[in-house]
Rosetta silent file (secondary structure, phi, psi, omega in degrees, C-alpha in Angstrom):
SEQUENCE: XXXXXXXXXXXXXXXXXXXXXXXXXXXXXXXXXXXXXXXXXXXXXXXXXXXXXXXXXXXXXXXXXXXXXXXXXXXXXXXXXXXXXXXXXXXXXXXXXXXXXXXXXXXXXXXXXXXXXXXXXXXXXXXXXXXXXXX
SCORE:     score description
SCORE:     0.000 S_00000001
   1 L     0.000  134.332 -178.168   67.101   64.194  -25.710 S_00000001
   2 L   -82.993  117.972 -177.605   64.191   63.552  -28.078 S_00000001
   3 L  -102.472   13.289  179.770   64.811   65.223  -31.446 S_00000001
   4 L   -69.924  138.038  177.335   61.542   64.118  -33.039 S_00000001
   5 L   -62.960  150.229 -179.359   59.588   66.991  -34.605 S_00000001
   6 E  -117.051  130.038  173.839   56.452   68.018  -32.731 S_00000001
   7 E   -98.240  124.181  176.058   53.129   68.875  -34.357 S_00000001
   8 E   -96.715  119.518  177.978   51.003   71.266  -32.320 S_00000001
   9 E  -106.035  119.830 -177.114   47.290   70.780  -32.979 S_00000001
  10 E  -112.421  120.961  177.631   45.175   73.731  -31.841 S_00000001
  11 L   116.375 -173.874 -177.838   41.423   73.356  -31.649 S_00000001
  12 L   -96.151  106.628  176.964   38.837   70.588  -31.709 S_00000001
  13 L  -114.194   21.254 -176.413   39.773   67.881  -34.170 S_00000001
  14 L   -66.467  -21.952 -178.879   37.852   65.144  -32.333 S_00000001
  15 L   -87.697    0.985  178.327   35.448   64.656  -35.237 S_00000001
  16 L   -71.942  145.251 -178.531   38.227   63.730  -37.663 S_00000001
  17 L   -87.593  -11.291 -179.837   38.176   60.166  -38.908 S_00000001
  18 L   -96.934  153.893  179.375   41.943   59.868  -39.092 S_00000001
  19 L   -92.003   95.297 -176.862   44.218   59.118  -36.155 S_00000001
  20 H   -58.440  -44.514 -179.186   46.472   62.183  -36.020 S_00000001
  21 H   -63.811  -42.396  179.329   48.645   60.705  -33.272 S_00000001
  22 H   -64.730  -42.417  178.650   49.053   57.402  -35.057 S_00000001
  23 H   -65.435  -42.569  177.954   49.978   59.062  -38.337 S_00000001
  24 H   -60.493  -44.548 -179.126   52.490   61.332  -36.612 S_00000001
  25 H   -61.819  -38.439 -179.756   54.031   58.357  -34.851 S_00000001
  26 H   -59.450  -33.100 -176.965   54.347   56.432  -38.138 S_00000001
  27 L  -104.753   11.232  174.331   56.601   59.111  -39.591 S_00000001
  28 L    85.718   23.407  178.043   58.590   59.794  -36.416 S_00000001
  29 L  -105.739  156.859  168.978   56.756   62.869  -35.136 S_00000001
  30 E  -101.770  160.432 -177.763   55.327   63.648  -31.711 S_00000001
  31 E  -128.894  135.393  172.171   51.901   65.222  -31.264 S_00000001
  32 E  -129.157  125.727 -179.575   50.662   67.806  -28.765 S_00000001
  33 E  -114.539  134.474  175.272   46.990   68.760  -28.814 S_00000001
  34 E  -134.288  145.645  179.988   45.508   71.798  -27.065 S_00000001
  35 L   -68.813  -28.232  179.563   41.928   73.095  -27.241 S_00000001
  36 L  -158.559  167.047  178.982   43.118   76.684  -27.758 S_00000001
  37 H   -61.668  -29.044 -179.543   46.239   78.825  -27.767 S_00000001
  38 H   -67.137  -14.535  178.774   45.437   79.946  -24.224 S_00000001
  39 H   -87.973    0.092  178.454   46.138   76.374  -23.062 S_00000001
  40 L   -82.355  139.648  173.392   49.775   76.575  -24.121 S_00000001
  41 L  -100.112  115.574 -178.316   52.434   76.970  -21.489 S_00000001
  42 L   -82.286    4.260  174.661   55.136   79.216  -22.865 S_00000001
  43 L   -82.887  -23.341 -177.199   57.462   78.066  -20.082 S_00000001
  44 L   -73.881  153.928 -175.736   57.922   74.698  -21.736 S_00000001
  45 L   -98.732   24.408 -178.322   60.846   74.182  -24.061 S_00000001
  46 L   -74.656  113.980  176.316   58.918   72.244  -26.731 S_00000001
  47 L   -86.643  104.778 -179.516   60.080   73.421  -30.138 S_00000001
  48 E   -77.315  130.926  177.826   57.078   72.895  -32.368 S_00000001
  49 E   -82.476  -39.348 -177.257   57.966   72.215  -35.991 S_00000001
  50 E  -145.867  160.850  176.974   54.453   72.695  -37.323 S_00000001
  51 E  -133.639  142.967  176.914   51.004   73.603  -36.150 S_00000001
  52 E  -114.633  124.568 -174.153   47.591   72.494  -37.347 S_00000001
  53 E  -140.528  138.137  178.865   44.811   74.993  -36.740 S_00000001
  54 E   -84.536  117.551 -179.005   41.163   75.192  -37.817 S_00000001
  55 L  -101.853    7.350 -177.712   40.587   78.512  -39.562 S_00000001
  56 L   -61.547  -47.984 -172.103   36.946   77.806  -40.487 S_00000001
  57 L   -62.120  -33.709 -172.023   35.186   79.726  -37.715 S_00000001
  58 L  -127.766   13.120  177.207   36.855   83.110  -38.238 S_00000001
  59 L    68.469   17.395  175.362   38.404   83.046  -41.693 S_00000001
  60 L   109.004   -2.222 -179.957   41.952   82.942  -40.367 S_00000001
  61 H   -61.360  -39.054  179.139   42.017   85.611  -37.651 S_00000001
  62 H   -67.115  -35.031  175.837   42.961   82.961  -35.055 S_00000001
  63 H   -61.024  -42.216  178.840   45.726   81.782  -37.391 S_00000001
  64 H   -60.633  -41.794  177.460   47.141   85.304  -37.431 S_00000001
  65 H   -63.870  -44.251  179.460   47.234   85.297  -33.606 S_00000001
  66 H   -59.998  -41.564 -179.862   48.907   81.878  -33.597 S_00000001
  67 H   -64.415  -36.294  178.135   51.508   83.140  -36.058 S_00000001
  68 H   -71.511  -38.973 -179.501   52.256   86.122  -33.821 S_00000001
  69 H   -71.452  -39.947 -176.828   52.593   83.956  -30.697 S_00000001
  70 L  -130.730   75.162 -174.243   54.698   81.248  -32.352 S_00000001
  71 L   -68.153  -21.572 -178.566   56.327   82.756  -35.456 S_00000001
  72 L   -79.899  -13.955 -178.647   58.817   79.906  -35.888 S_00000001
  73 L   -77.724  136.949  174.216   56.033   77.339  -36.318 S_00000001
  74 E   -87.776  103.451 -172.439   55.035   76.364  -39.852 S_00000001
  75 E   -84.232  131.476  175.237   51.255   76.688  -39.582 S_00000001
  76 E  -108.192  110.793 -178.974   48.929   74.421  -41.538 S_00000001
  77 E   -85.829  143.090  177.508   45.496   76.004  -41.751 S_00000001
  78 E  -123.550  141.541  173.902   42.412   73.834  -42.088 S_00000001
  79 E  -140.285  145.702  172.969   38.961   74.817  -43.295 S_00000001
  80 E   -68.647  153.093  178.305   35.838   72.832  -43.924 S_00000001
  81 L   -58.536  -31.071 -178.515   34.810   72.648  -47.563 S_00000001
  82 L   -78.144  -13.057 -179.764   31.707   74.635  -46.617 S_00000001
  83 L   -76.785  161.621 -178.018   33.783   77.459  -45.105 S_00000001
  84 L   -84.954   -2.633 -176.112   34.707   80.513  -47.117 S_00000001
  85 L   -66.091  142.858  176.419   38.435   80.164  -46.477 S_00000001
  86 L  -130.092  165.870  179.023   40.785   79.841  -49.426 S_00000001
  87 H   -59.304  -41.511 -178.938   44.510   79.212  -49.764 S_00000001
  88 H   -59.805  -45.131  178.897   45.083   82.827  -50.769 S_00000001
  89 H   -64.222  -44.337 -177.770   43.349   84.121  -47.638 S_00000001
  90 H   -66.997  -36.451  177.375   45.164   81.661  -45.373 S_00000001
  91 H   -62.988  -40.958  177.146   48.522   82.510  -46.926 S_00000001
  92 H   -62.168  -31.326 -179.917   47.893   86.194  -46.185 S_00000001
  93 L   -82.626   -6.438  176.187   47.193   85.251  -42.565 S_00000001
  94 L   110.616   13.795 -179.445   50.522   83.418  -42.325 S_00000001
  95 L   -74.073  140.694  173.344   49.745   79.819  -43.278 S_00000001
  96 L   -83.563  -35.945 -178.464   52.562   77.620  -44.536 S_00000001
  97 E  -149.712  167.605 -175.174   50.117   75.102  -46.000 S_00000001
  98 E  -139.200  132.978  176.826   46.350   74.609  -46.300 S_00000001
  99 E  -130.432  147.246  172.642   44.152   71.519  -45.912 S_00000001
 100 E   -90.589  148.351  174.073   40.436   70.983  -46.200 S_00000001
 101 E  -102.085  144.094    3.470   38.478   69.226  -43.471 S_00000001
 102 L   -68.877  144.528 -177.611   37.649   66.448  -43.063 S_00000001
 103 L   -70.061  148.314  174.623   41.330   65.635  -43.196 S_00000001
 104 L  -115.076  139.231 -175.875   42.618   62.835  -45.375 S_00000001
 105 H   -52.830  -49.874 -176.229   45.592   60.765  -44.260 S_00000001
 106 H   -62.551  -41.798  179.852   47.587   61.155  -47.471 S_00000001
 107 H   -67.906  -40.014  178.173   47.120   64.943  -47.593 S_00000001
 108 H   -60.957  -48.632 -179.450   47.983   65.284  -43.901 S_00000001
 109 H   -66.555  -35.424  177.225   51.185   63.258  -44.318 S_00000001
 110 H   -61.991  -43.317  178.417   52.048   65.174  -47.486 S_00000001
 111 H   -61.612  -42.369  178.028   51.796   68.475  -45.564 S_00000001
 112 H   -67.912  -28.785  174.978   54.134   67.151  -42.862 S_00000001
 113 H   -63.810  -38.256  175.085   56.502   66.059  -45.623 S_00000001
 114 H   -61.516  -41.831  179.064   56.718   69.690  -46.748 S_00000001
 115 H   -63.309  -44.023  177.470   57.607   70.644  -43.171 S_00000001
 116 H   -56.465  -42.614 -179.330   60.297   67.922  -43.071 S_00000001
 117 H   -63.572  -41.776  178.714   61.784   69.334  -46.280 S_00000001
 118 H   -65.674  -42.310  179.110   61.905   72.863  -44.855 S_00000001
 119 H   -62.474  -41.293  179.094   63.500   71.617  -41.622 S_00000001
 120 H   -64.892  -40.206  178.554   66.154   69.712  -43.583 S_00000001
 121 H   -64.290  -42.273  178.152   66.887   72.791  -45.696 S_00000001
 122 H   -60.498  -43.635 -179.737   67.241   74.940  -42.566 S_00000001
 123 H   -62.904  -42.027  178.038   69.673   72.432  -41.046 S_00000001
 124 H   -62.927  -42.385 -179.398   71.788   72.391  -44.230 S_00000001
 125 H   -65.391  -40.778  177.952   71.867   76.180  -44.334 S_00000001
 126 H   -64.724  -41.378  178.796   72.880   76.402  -40.666 S_00000001
 127 H   -64.647  -42.298  176.718   75.623   73.811  -41.194 S_00000001
 128 H   -61.656  -43.720 -179.897   76.914   75.692  -44.253 S_00000001
 129 H   -61.509  -45.146  179.674   76.863   78.963  -42.328 S_00000001
 130 H   -64.695  -40.181 -178.790   78.791   77.446  -39.425 S_00000001
 131 H   -69.296  -34.571  177.971   81.381   75.872  -41.710 S_00000001
 132 H   -66.680  -42.507 -175.917   81.934   79.126  -43.610 S_00000001
 133 H   -84.914   -9.770  176.818   82.395   81.116  -40.411 S_00000001
 134 H   -83.280  -20.848 -177.389   84.538   78.478  -38.727 S_00000001
 135 L   -75.734    0.000    0.000   87.209   78.809  -41.409 S_00000001
């Protein structure tokens, strides 16, 4: 069974200059890209660790929908520098992290590093919980 974390990319990121798949692969992640949330099959058992979503067009309303559909996903909102979106607004909509577009490799990898840290903390807490209740 493949235990690599999966990044769900929602939207059109074709104009980005960085290779999202290549960067994910370098750090041991898998990548799944869909043009919109409606293209997701909720029958599949893919546990997404994080999601990357462009919040530029609607100021984060789509992010709020994504958060409702997949609440366990740590959503990384993206906005173009020219968009009106801010970290405060995206946080209110449910973003875990915020990046400006065009994406930069170092910032993208840094955001996934935050997700890795949260996943590791969750695993430690679950292990502690199990050991306490096993006694």
